[in-house]
N, C-alpha and C positions, 0 to 999 in steps of 0.2 A: 504494499500499500504506499503511495506517494503521499507525503505530508504536505500540508499547505503552508506551514511556517516559512520555509525558505522562499516560496513564491510570493507570499504576502510581504515579506521583508524586502525582497528585491523590487517589488512593485512600489512600495512606499519610498524606497531609496531613489527610484527613478522619478517619482513625483516630487520628492524633496529637491533633487537636483534641478528639475525643471522649474520649480517655484523659485529657487535661489537664482537661476539664470534670468527668470522673468524680472525679479526685483533688482538684480545687480545691473543689468543693462537698462540705463536710463534713457531709453528712447520710446517714443509712442508705439505701443505694441498692441496688436489685435490678437486675442486668444480666441480661436475658433473651436467650438465644440467637436468638430471633426477631428481635430488634433488628438484629443483623448480617445476618440473612436479608433484611430490608427494605432495608438500606443496599446490600447486594450486588446485589439485584434492580434497585434504582434505577440503580446504576452500569452494570449490564449493559444495561439498557434505554437509558440515555443513549449508551453506546458504540454499540449497534446503530443507534439513531436517527441519530447523527452519521455513521456510516458510510453510511447510506442517503441522507441529505441530501447528503453530499459525494461519493456515488457512488464509494466506495473499497472495496477488499477489505482485510480485516484481515491484518496480518503474522502470521507464525507465532507470534511472541512474544505478540502480543495475544490470539490464540486460546488459547494456553497460560495467559495471565493470567486470561481469562474462565473457563476450565476450573478454575483454582485457586479462583475465587470460588464456583463451583458446589460444589466439595469443602468449602469453609468452611461453606457453607450446610448441607450434610449433616452435618458434624461438630458444628457449634454448635447444631443444632436440639435443643430440649429442655434445654439447659444453663442453669443458674441460678448466678450468682456474686453474692455480697453484698460490698459495700464499706462501710467506716466503721461497723462493728458488731463487737462482741466476740463470740467464739464462745459464751460462756456465755449471752449475750443471745439469740443465735440458738436455742440449745437451749431457753431458757425460752419463747420464742415458739412453737417447735414444740410443746412440751408444752401450752401454753395453747390453741393451735389444736386439738390432739387432745382436750383436755378440753372445749372448747366444742362440738365435734362428737360428744361422748360416744363417742369411738373407743377401744376397748381396745387397748393397745399393750404391747409388750415390748421392752426395751432390750437389744440385743445389740452390745456394743462401742460404735462410733460410730453405729449404725444403730438406727432405730426401726422395728419390725415391727408393722404394724396388721392383725391377722387378720380383723377384721370389715369390712375395706375392700378385699377382693380381694387380701389379702396384700401390701398396699402396704408398700414399704420406703422410708423417708426417710432418706437418707444425708447426714451433715454432715461435710464433709472440709476440712482446712486450718485456717488461723488468719489473723489480720490480716495483710496488708491485704485479702486476697481469700478468702472462705469459699465453697466450692462446695457446693451443695445438689442432691441428686438425688432425684426421685420416680420409683421404679421399680415396675413391676407395677401392679395395681389399675386397669388401663385400662377395664375394663367396670364399675367401681364408681362409683356416683353419690357415695358417701361419700368415696372417694378424690379425686374431682374437687372436692368441696366443701372438703376439707382443704387441697388445693393452692391453691385460689382464696383461701381465708381467709388463708393464709400469705403469698401474693403481695400481698394488700391491706395488709399491715403495713409495706410499704416503698415508697419513691418509685422510679419507673422511671428508666432511664438517659437517656431522651429528655425534654426539657421538655414539660410538659403545658400545652396551650393552654387558657386559661380565658377564657371570654366572660362579661362581666358582664351580669346580667339586670335 
């Protein structure tokens, strides 16, 4: 039976190193929920591959841990969190993206409602050190996709980008 403790420890170590990297690098960074999805899928794949190679069955605790990783994938999907940027700057960037795409919007509290983009709602929540951004509705709208893509391009990702000189 394969124990869960080494896998949980390794996973927590990866998350701790990732969090330290996010906090140490003092540039505006966009953490995307898809990032944790990839980390969890790689972790799950490594666990299954190791179990197959070692011809072991997972312990109940390991199965529970892998199930928790699946739940995290589901919960984090579509989440966007900004680090090292002021809320006012985020709002300016949202408004600039809306202006560049010629999207008519209405401000309702903390939300931006874009009626000509499938009733897209852009919600800005929280303050420094982590600001949560949500893009709701507008799934069938090309303009909503463009607005979200333009917004995402304004920030660095949470994973280092590999650049190959040409």
